[in-house]
N, C-alpha and C positions, 0 to 999 in steps of 0.2 A: 484378544486385543493385540494389535501389532506394535512394533517398536515406534513407528511414526506417531501413534497416539500417545505413547508414554513419554516420548522425547521429541516434541514438535520442533521443527526447524524455525529459527528466529532470524529476522532481518534487522540489521542495524541501520543507522542513518547512512553510513558509507555504502552498505548493500543497496539501499534505495537509490543512491546517486549512481552506482554502477549499473542499475537497472534502468536508468534514464529518468528517474523521478527526482528532478532537481529543483523542486520548489522550496521556498523558505520554510523554516519551522513554524512561523506564524501562519502561513497558508495551510500547512498540514494540520495545525491545531484547529483552524477555522473549519476546514473540510471535515475533520473528525467530529466537531461539534454539530455540524449540519448533517452528519450521517453520509457524507460523500467520500470518505476514506476510512479504512480500517482503524480501529482504536488502538492506541499504543499500550504497551505493557511497561509499567515502571519497574525497572530492575533494581534500583537503589540509587539514591542521590539524584544526579541528573541523567543517569543512564537509562535509556528507553530502547525498546525493540518492538517489532511487530511480528505476528505469526506469518511466516512465509506463505503458507497456503492462502491466507486472506489477501495478501498482496498479489499473489498470482491470480486469484479470482477477480480482484479489482482490475488488474490489467486485462484480463479476458473480457470483462464488461466494457472496458474502454474500447477494445477491438471491435466488439459487437456494435457499440454505439457509433464508431467510425463507419462501419459498414452500412448503417441505417441513415447516416447523415449525408445529405447532398448539398454541395456548395455551388454557388452560382458560377457559370462559365464566364471567363474573362476573355 
């Protein structure tokens, strides 16, 4: 077992903003409930975090989705 498995990297709300994920908490909650965004981890009180690996996978999926989507020419 490697260190990454024993100590997974976590992403905070601020980390998500720095990564360009600037949607409201309500939107993230709705996406999580719909299975469209990784589920949060409750750290205590109102503090939450996400596994960085799941966020990175989610962003990779968005990139692949963008590559498959064709928009009308204007």
